[in-house]
C-alpha positions, 0 to 999 in steps of 0.5 A: 502438093507444094514443098514448103520452105521459109524462103526461096532463092532464084539463082545459084550464082555467087549472090544467090549462094551468099543470100542462101548462106546467110538465111540458113545461118539465121535458122531458116529453111531455104531452097535455091532454084537454078535453071542450069548449074551452080556458077553457070552464068555471070559467076562462072565467068567472073574475073574474081577481083577483090579490090575496094576502090570505087567512086561510090562510097557505099560499094566501097563499104560493101567490098570492105566489109566483104573483104574484112569479114569474109575474103581474108578469113574465108575458112573460119567465117564460111568454111571451104575455100575461096581461092583468095590470093593477095596481089595488091591492087592499083586503080590507075587514073587518067591525069584529069581525074587526080582530084577525083582519085584523091577524093575517092581514097580519102573517102575509103581511108575514112571507111578504114580501107588500107589505101593511098595515092602514090606517084607514077615513080612509085608504081614503077618501083613496085612493078618495074615492067610497066611503062608509067609515062601516061599518068601521074598517080594511082591508088594502091591497095596492098591487101587486095587481090583476087579470088575464085568465083566458083570456089566461093560459090560453092563454099557458100552453098555447101555451108548453107547445106550444112545448115539444111539448105536445099539446092535444086539444079536444072530447075527453071522458075516458070511462074511466081504466085501472089495473093493478096499482095504477097508472094506465096511461092513459085512454079517450076520445071520440077514442081511447086514450092511455097514460101512467103519470101522469094529473092531473085538472084537471077543475073542476066535472067533477072528482068524475065524473073521479076516479070513473073512478079509483075515487076519491071526492072530497067535492066539489059543484058550485057555480054563481056569478053575476057582473055587469058594470055600466056604470062611472058617468061621474063615478066616480073610480078604484077598486081591486079590493076584497073587502068583508066588510061588504057581502058582495061583491067588485068591480073595475074591468073596463077603463075603461068597466065594473065587475065585481062579484059577491056572496058568498052565494046561490051555487047548490050541486049542479047537474049539472056540465053543467047547461044553466040558466045563468040568474042567481038571480032576486034576484042583481041587486037584491041586488048593487046594494043592497050596492054603493051602500052602498060606492059610491053613485054605482052608482045612476047605473050600469046593467047591462051583462051577467051571466055564470054560472060553475061550479066544484067546492067542497069542504067546507072551500072549499080546494083539493086538490093531491095524489096520490090512489087508484092510483099515478100519479093526481093531483088539482088540483081543488075550487078552490072559485072561487079557483084562478086567482090561485094557478094558476101556483105551484099548477102548478109545486108539483104538478109538483115533487111529481110529478116530484121527490117534494117541492114546492119552490116552495110547500109544498102538503101542506096540500091533500092529498086525505087531509086529509078522511079524517083529519078535518083540514079547512083552516081559516085561522089568523085565519079570517073563516069561509067565503068562500061562504055 
């Protein structure tokens, strides 16, 4: 006999954990099915940035709601720890994108985000160790920073379990059952589970899981290298930074390391369970060459370690939060490497869509699955182009 639940969540990364938390908070009997262990996919390799600068207002709304309602008061709202550290955040723009930078900051200010356009001279005053002659302006968010994606996930899950949610690890979903055009449950390597609602938050596995429900997602895997560099002893404080002029991003990692990654050379189309987790051959060399253009003291640094993460990426590099296919089947996937910082508000909004018929926290209808068939891919109001080249 199957075990009966109100909702089944496939995937125990940060998005699945957020959804479980919000469903359980509403009193539903929830089970999370994870093919390996919590945060073992993209979440465990997340860079953990908590920033609100996007060229799509809907994404800024999700990140602002996540910051304001969750990361900024995590212990009171969720319980446990998320590891949020406020470092400030800079979005450094190419000179030809000044108008777009200003347009995006104006959009974000209308939402209520504490952000402003500052000059390269202002950046130099904030971070004396930066070279600032390659750009004229940046967006600055003093309230932003980074958090620990694994702590965040575990906090969500522990809070969900306090509201009677169940987590089953090392449990792979092998079939999704439907009848009369609606989902009824799933088969797994650990038995049968029945529920009228099934939500796929399966990360790099999301295309495979959706096919079990006869849903075809335009999704491919995206593999991303991230380095941890030893912090040069003479380097002063640095904020979290996305730097379009050198095509990389970086942030502090505690007091001894710097996390850094490039925005190009990511691999596409590998199998979700591909065993090859080695970085691309030129990754470190190109990254260091880029970083020293902004922080010359990086030449005094050295490589601590590298990790390789894998997520699902959509054609417009934006997430899918939506009903799809049979009644009761929902997608929270295609996060395209940017899902961590949105996960609290995205999970809340999807649960509102499922239970109330309409999202209230943030309007997530722009992220509907049907946009691909409609030919209405998401584009930033003041677009910088694709994040991942």
